[in-house]
N, C-alpha and C positions, 0 to 999 in steps of 0.2 A: 416554554423554556427558551430564552433568548439565545441568540447565536453566540453571544460572548460566553455564556456558561456551557455551551456544548462542546465536546471534544472536536477537534479538527482532524479531519481524515483527508490525506492528500491521495488522489487517484491519478496514477501515472499509467497512461494507456494511449497509444497512437491512434486508437479508434474512436472517432467521435460517437458513433453508434454505442460503443461499449461504455463510454463516459457517461452517455445519456442514461443507459440501462442501470448503471450503478448509482447515479444520481436519484433516479426514481426510487430504486430500492432503499436508499438510505435517507431520503428526503424527510426532513422534520426531527430526525434522531441526531444528526451530526452537522457541523459546519463543514462543507465540501470544498476543496480546492482541486482543480485539475491541471494536469501537464500532459502535453503530447510527446515530450522527449526527456531524456536524462538531463539535458542542458536547462531545459525550462524547469524541471523539477528541482535541480540544485539551486537554481535562482530563487525560487519560492521558498525553499528550505532555508536559505540565508536570511530571508525577510520575515518569515512567518513562523510562529511556534506551531508544531504539528504534533498530534498525539499518536497518530498511526499511519502507515503508508500502505496503500494497496498498489502492487507493482506488477505489470505485465512483463513477460519475458522477452518477447519478440517485439522490438522497436527499432526504428532507424538509428543510425550512428552507434549509440552505445546500448547494448541490450540490458535486460533487467538483471541478470547475473553480475555483469560488470558494475552497474549502478549500485546494487546491493553491497558488493565488495568495497566500492568506494565510500559508501555510508559507513560501513563498519570500521574503516580506516580513520574516520574522523571522530575524534573523541566526544563531540557533542551529539553524534547520532549512534553511538555504540549500543545503546540501550533502547533506542526507538524501535518499536515493533514494525516489522516488514512482513506483510502477507503477500506472497506471490499469488497472484490471480491470473491463471493463464489456461489456454486451451490444451497446452502440453500435459499429458497424463502419463508419461512414461516413468519408470523407476529411475532411469538415468537422470531425467530432468528434476526429479524430487531430490535426488543425492546432490546434484550440482547446486540446487537451491539451497540446500542445507549447508553445503560447503561454503557458499557465497555468504552465508549469514542470515538467511530468511528465518523468520520466527515461525511461519506457518506457510502451508502450501494448499490452495483451493483451486478447483478447476472450473472452467467455463463449459458449458452454461453453468451459472452458479444458482443456488437456491438462496433466495433473499433472507429467509429466516436463519438459515445456517451462516450467511455472512454476517447478519447482526449479532448473532451469538458469538461468533469468533471474534469480531471487533470488541464486543463488550468484555469477553473474557481477558482480552489483553489490556484493555483500557483499565479495567478493575485491578489487574495484577500490577500495573504500572503506577496506579495512585496509591496502592498499599506499600509499595517499595520505599 
């Protein structure tokens, strides 16, 4: 499958190690873009078509909640699936993520098969819409 026909996943995480782990888990299935900050992510989103976003909560300057709220306030990204992928596992964090507009919430350490399944579920539903 060529990278042109593969869905594009934007991974937004300030940890190079986590970016690499996600790349390894998803390699071959998706075209992957990475950003280490909200500013970098917004720049990529302005110039690249993205199928789904994997978003960490804890990042420098703008956290994942605020970035998710920002995306939901921009008409072109209101339907973009945003999966929070974070080490935070509290009920309050999950509620905050939903209120910010997150489509799904997964915790680190993540299971590669579950991550694939979740991404596919949202990519399938967005192509049917």
